[in-house]
N, C-alpha and C positions, 0 to 999 in steps of 0.2 A: 102647723105649730113648729116653732123654732126652739130647739132644745138649748139648754144652758148646760155646759159641761163644767164641773168644779174640780178643783184640786183637793186631793185627800187631806192636804195640810190645813184646810179650812176648819176641819173638826179635830185637829191635833191637840192632844192633852199633853202639855209640857211637862206636867209633873209625873206622867207616865213615861216620858222619854227616857231611853236607855242611859243618856249622858247624865241626866239629872239623878237617876238611881245610882250611878257609878260614883258621883260626887258624894251622895249621901253615904254610901258604903265605905268611902275612903279610897276607891280605886282610882279616882282622878283628884288630885289636890293642887291647891294653890302654892305659890312659891314666896319665899322671902328673899330680900336683897342679900347677895353674897352666898346663897345657896350654890352648891356644886352638884350637878346632875350627872351621873355616870350611867351609861347604857348597861342594862343587865347582861347584854351579849357583848363579848370582846372577840374581835378577830384573833385567831390563833397565829397569824402571821403578824409579828411585832412591827412590821414596816407599815402596816395599816392601822392607823389610830381609830379606836371606836369613837362613839358619839359622847362628847363631853361639853357640858354647858355650864358656864358661870352667870348667875342671875345678876345683872346690873339694874341700875334705877329704871332704864327704858324697858326692862323686860318683866316688871313686877306684875303685870296683869295676865300673865300666861299661866296655864295649868300644866301638870305633867301626870303621866299614868304610871302604873307599876312596871312598865318596862324600863323605868329608870330607878336608880338608888340616889337617895339624897344625902349629901354630906353637908354638915354644918362645922366650918372650921372655927376653932377658938382663936386662932391667930392667923393672920396673913392669908386670907382666903384668895386673893388676887395672885399671890406667888405660888401657893399650893396647887391651884388650877393649872398653872402652866407646868409645874413640876410633875403632876400626874400624868400629863399629856406627853411629857418627854422623859425627865430624869427618872421618874418613878414607874414608868409605863411597864418595864419588864418586870418589875416586882409584882404589878398587879396580874400580869399574865401568869406569872409562876404560881399565884395562889388561886387562880380561877380553875374551875372544873369543867371537863368536858362531859356533857350529858347526852343521853339518847335523844336523837331528833334534832340535834344542833350541829350538824356537819359543817366543819369549817369555822365553828365558833366555840368559844368557852363561855361558861356562864359565871356570874359573880352574885354573891349574897353579902348581906350585912355581916355575918359571920366571917366570911372570906376577908372583908376589909379590916375587921379587928385584928386578924391575924397577920396583917402586914407589919413588918418592922423596918425602921429606917436608921442609917448610920447617924448616931449622935453628933459626930463631928460635921456632917452635912447640915443637920438642923441647927446647930449652933451657929454655923456660918451664915445660914439664911437669916436667922434671927438678927445677928449682929450687923447684917448689911441690908435689912428689910427696907429702911427708908430709901436708901439709894436705889435699890432694885425696884421698889414701887414706883419711883419718879420716872425710872427709864421706862418701865412698863406702861405707865400711863401716857408718856409721850409717843410711844409706838401705837397704842391703842387709838389715840386721837387721830393718827394718820390713817390707821385701818377703818375707823368709823367714817372718816371723810370719803374713803374709797367705796366703802359699803353703800353710802348713800347714792352713789352713782351706778350701782350694779342693777342690771335689768335682767330678768328671766328671759329664757328662750321664747316662752309665749308672749311676753310683753313685746319683745323685738318684732316677732312675725306679726302679731296683731297691729302693731303701729304702722308697719311697712304697708299691709294691705289696706288699712284704713286710709293712709295718705294717697296711695296710689289710685284707688278706686273712689275716693271722696265719699266714703260710706258713713251714714248717720248711725253710728253703733249705739247711741242712746236710744234710739227708737227699737232697735232689735232686743236690747236688753229690757226694755220696758215690756216687750212681749213675753220675754223670758220670765220676768218676775210676776207676771199677770196670773191670777188665781181663777179666771173664768174665761171661757171660750164660747162665744155664741155663733152658731153655725146654722145653716139650713140643709134639709135633706137633699137638695138637688145640687149640693157643692162637690158631688163625686166627680172625679176626672180619670183620665188614663193612668194617673199616678196612685190611684185608689183602687186597683183591681181586686184587692181583698177586702173592699167594703169596711176598711178601718174608720171608725167613728169616735175614737177615744179622745180624751183630753189631750194626750201627749201627741198623738198623730196630728191633730189640728194645730197644735202650736208649732209643730215642724212645717206644716203648709203655710201658716201665716208668717213665720219667719222667712221662708223661701220666697214668698210672694212679695214681702217688703223689700228683700235683697234685689229680686229682678226688677222692681220698680226703680231702684236707684242705680243699678249697674246695668248698662247696655249689652255687655259682651257675656251675660250668663248663658250657659247651656247646660243640658243634662249631660252628666259625666258618661253615661252610657253611649253616648254618640262616638266617644273616643276609646271605648274599651273593646279590645280584640278578644281577650280571653281572661277568665278567672278561674282559680284553682284552689280548693282548700288543702291544707297540709295534712299530715298524718302523725299520729301520736303513737309511737311504739313503747313497749315495755323499757323503763330507764332505770339506771343506777346513777349514784351520786359521783362516783369516782373512776369507773372504767368502762370501756366498750369500744367498738370498731370505729364509731362516728359520734359526732356531737348532735344533740338535739336542743334547739333554742326553746326558751319559755316565753311567756308573754312580755316579760320585763325586757326582752331584747328590743321591743318597739318603743320609742320615746319621742318627745315632741321636737328634738333637734332634727329629726328626719334621717339620721343616720342608724342602721341597724346595730346593736351591740352584740358582741360575741363573748362577753365577759363571764356570764354565769350560765354556761351549758350544763345540761345532763348528758349522759353517755349511754348508748345502746349498742347491741350486737344482733338485734332482730331485723330480719329482711323480709320483703315481700316481692311480688312479681314486678311491679312497676316502680321499684325503689328509686331509680334514677330520676324520676320526674319531680321528686321532693327534695332533691339535693339543690342547695342555694348557689346560684352563680352570681358573679359580679354584676351589678346593676339591677338585680331583681328588685321589684317593687311590692311591698306587703303592707296590708292593713290588719288590725287585730279583729277578728271575727266576733269575739266576745270579750266583755270586761265590764267595769262599771259604767254608768250612764256618762260620766265625765271623760273616760278613757277609751270607750269602745270606738273602733274604726280610726285609731291613731295610725299614721303612716310613717314607714321608714324604708330607707333603701339599702341594700347590701353593698358595701364598699369591701371587697375581698382582696387580699394580697396573698403571696405564695405561702405565708406563715400559717394562714387559717386552715386547719384540717377539714376534711369533709364533714359537712353539716347539714342537717335537714330542718325544715320548719314544721311546727306542730299544727294539729287539727284546728286550733283556735286562731290560726293565721290564714289569710286569703292572699294568694299571689296574683297580681294583676298585670296584664300586658296592655299597653296603650298603643295608639297609632302615632304617626310621626307629627301629628299637631300638638302633642303634649311634652313638654319638658318635664321629665320625671321629679327633679328636685323642686320645680315649682309647684307641682301638684301635691307633693308631700307637705310642703308648707301651706298650701291652701286648705288641705284637709285638716291639719293641725292648727290653723288659725280659728278665730272666733267664728268664722263662716262655717266651717266643718263641724266645730264643736257643738254649736248651737242646733244644727240640723241633725246630727247623729244622736245627740242627747235625747231627741224626742222622737226621731224616726226608728230608733232601735226597738227591739221587741223583747219582751220578758216580764213575767210576774214579779220576779225578784230584782230589785233595782241594783243589787250588788253583782249581778251577772246577766246583762242584756246582750242580745246579739243582733248583728246585721247579716243580711244575705246580698247576693249580687243584685237583687231587685232594689234594695235601698241605695246601693252604690250607684246604680245606674240612674235612679231618679234624682240624684243630688244635683241641684242647680248650682254651678260654680262659675265664677268669672274666668273665661278662657281668652285672653287676648291673643295677638299674634306671637310667635315664637321669640322675637327680639324682646318684646316687652316682658315676656315670662323670663327670659335670661336676665334682664335688668334687675327684676324684683329678686330673683335668687341672689345675684351679686350685692344688692343693697343689704338683704338680710344677713349674708355671710360676712360682709364687711363690718357689720355691726357686732355680730357675734364674735369676731376676732378681737374687736376692741374691748368686749367684756372679758374675754380670755385674758388679755393682757393686764386688765385690772385685776382680776382673780389671782395671777401670777405675782403681781405686786403685793397683794395681801398675804399670799403664802410666803413670800420672802421676808415681809415684816414679821410674821409670826415666827418664822424660822430664826430671825434675829433675836427675838425675845428669848427663845430656848437657849441659843448659843451664848447669850449675855448672862443668863442664870447659871449655865454650867461653867463659864469663864470665871465668874465671881466666886463660885464654890471652890474651884481649883486653885485660886490664887493662895 
């Protein structure tokens, strides 16, 4: 008898879905054109602007949660939006309150916003010049929109390069990803299935890998090139002080470069402490995360200014042999090739926290061409990322020009 394994989504009752319930309760709401959404959390550092969104015609189909406060401007919503992000930002920070559990952030409420007071002279100047200011903003926004249309995410860049280089039919892979049934035979066990996994998710991983190896001739098990793996350590931490830094899972990201921006701190030590200290060039994957983010890869690029930092228990350090270019492997794991495999090969009952082990990493079938080809792929990806960085810088400068233009008009 050949069993058919079905997805749990086949019996999903949408009316009982948490999102539908939140919409019904008003925790998730639709927007109106010219709404201004302000993040409930504001960074205490005024140099870091919080999340602000102005709803334009193209955004009218989105929804927002109670993590945002909605403002409906009676006049000049376009100008008010930019003033809140720049001219009036210090006023918002001054009326926000720091609450327990929100280290580094202050919180806003509707009552806080009602307490804001603006200079009548500034408001009158804005109203007197609103037509001219609005026209200037509209011109800059058209330039910004044009640039935004050419923006690609890191994921899109990485995927496009791998798809082109190995001529992979991604449509077939995503058809498998979207399928709701898997029909398999009991004699389909292999050396990749020593734990006798027969789940719907596992068999999707197998089918995706089989399809990939049919298309790409240079696929090999990653385990052939792994010399060592080591889980991290998670000591007791504090938010603001300690002898050394401890990274969190957010340090690993799709760009492939480990981030040191949001560490915690600890002064706890253990006998083999040194083996958890991050060195330049170390390669890491996330051992646990959601199905979409588990086993993301990043490399540590450390300069002299980075203090002693260790990696946590939910990260695995991997050492490869000389046949692997580590930036290439980070991109390969973060590409659709790795995302589709680890999405289904990971284990865990709760899909918001699944895990991988060295076994799943070793079984990962991945294209491994010669070193020169690996280096070429890395160069192609990084060149495209630099182009995107230049576009983002142009957008930043245009938005800065809008802020400067408004301030200049008010001071005239």
